[in-house]
C-alpha positions in Angstrom: 113.9 80.9 82.1 113.4 83.3 85.0 113.8 82.6 88.7 112.4 84.4 91.7 114.5 85.1 94.8 112.9 86.4 97.9 112.5 86.0 101.7 110.1 83.5 103.2 107.3 84.9 105.4 106.2 88.5 105.9 103.6 89.6 108.5 101.5 92.5 107.2 99.3 94.2 109.6 96.8 96.6 108.1 93.8 98.3 109.5 91.2 100.4 107.7 93.0 102.8 105.3 96.5 101.6 105.9 98.8 100.1 103.2 102.1 98.2 103.4 104.5 97.0 100.7 105.4 93.4 100.4 109.0 92.6 100.7 110.9 93.0 97.4 110.6 90.0 95.0 113.7 89.7 92.7 113.2 88.3 89.3 116.4 87.1 87.5 116.4 85.9 83.9 118.9 83.0 84.3 119.9 82.9 80.6 121.0 86.5 80.8 118.3 87.7 78.4 117.3 91.4 78.7 114.0 91.6 80.6 114.2 95.3 81.2 111.3 96.0 78.7 109.3 92.8 79.5 105.8 93.3 81.0 105.8 92.2 84.7 102.6 91.6 86.6 102.0 90.5 90.2 99.1 89.0 92.1 98.4 87.2 95.4 96.3 84.1 96.0 95.3 82.1 99.0 96.5 78.8 97.7 99.0 77.1 95.3 96.9 77.8 92.2 97.9 80.7 89.9 95.5 83.7 90.4 93.2 84.9 87.7 93.7 88.6 88.3 97.0 90.3 87.5 98.1 93.8 88.5 101.0 96.0 87.6 103.4 96.1 90.5 103.3 99.2 92.7 107.1 99.3 92.6 109.1 97.9 89.6 112.9 98.6 89.6 115.2 97.4 86.8 118.7 96.3 87.9 121.1 94.9 85.3 119.2 94.0 82.1 118.4 90.5 83.3 117.0 91.5 86.8 113.8 93.2 88.0 112.6 93.8 91.5 108.9 94.2 92.2 106.7 95.0 95.1 102.9 95.4 95.6 100.9 97.3 98.2 98.6 95.3 100.5 95.7 97.1 102.2 92.7 96.3 104.3 90.8 95.1 101.3 92.5 91.7 101.8 90.8 89.5 104.3 92.9 88.3 107.2 94.7 85.1 106.1 97.8 83.7 104.4 98.6 84.5 100.8 101.2 83.5 98.1 102.8 86.1 95.9 102.8 85.4 92.1 104.8 87.0 89.3 104.0 86.9 85.6 106.7 87.8 83.1 105.7 88.4 79.5 108.5 88.5 77.0 106.8 87.9 73.7 106.2 85.1 72.7 107.1 83.7 76.2 104.8 84.0 79.2 106.3 82.7 82.5 104.2 82.5 85.6 106.0 81.8 88.9 104.9 81.5 92.5 107.4 83.3 94.8 108.6 81.4 97.8 107.5 84.5 99.7 104.4 84.0 101.9 102.5 86.8 103.5 100.1 86.8 106.4 97.6 89.6 106.6 
């Protein structure tokens, strides 16, 4: 079972052509399994439902074998509004989808 540790709300202000990273989202495998080779994907959605489109994180840093830290870039293609960050960890045969507590406002 994996958990996500992060901050609460981040204000991202972008105008045409600008990009900004979300705050880091830390994924910890709580049973100390090695997730360093697991596929990690991220997404954002406007509500509490899991998104349908997943992307590779723009930053993906492995810590100890059971920890990964990911970030994604947000640009002006996102309409002004509030979004939830989602993380999907695929460690065959398991697929874990989690909504981070982190909330972003664009």
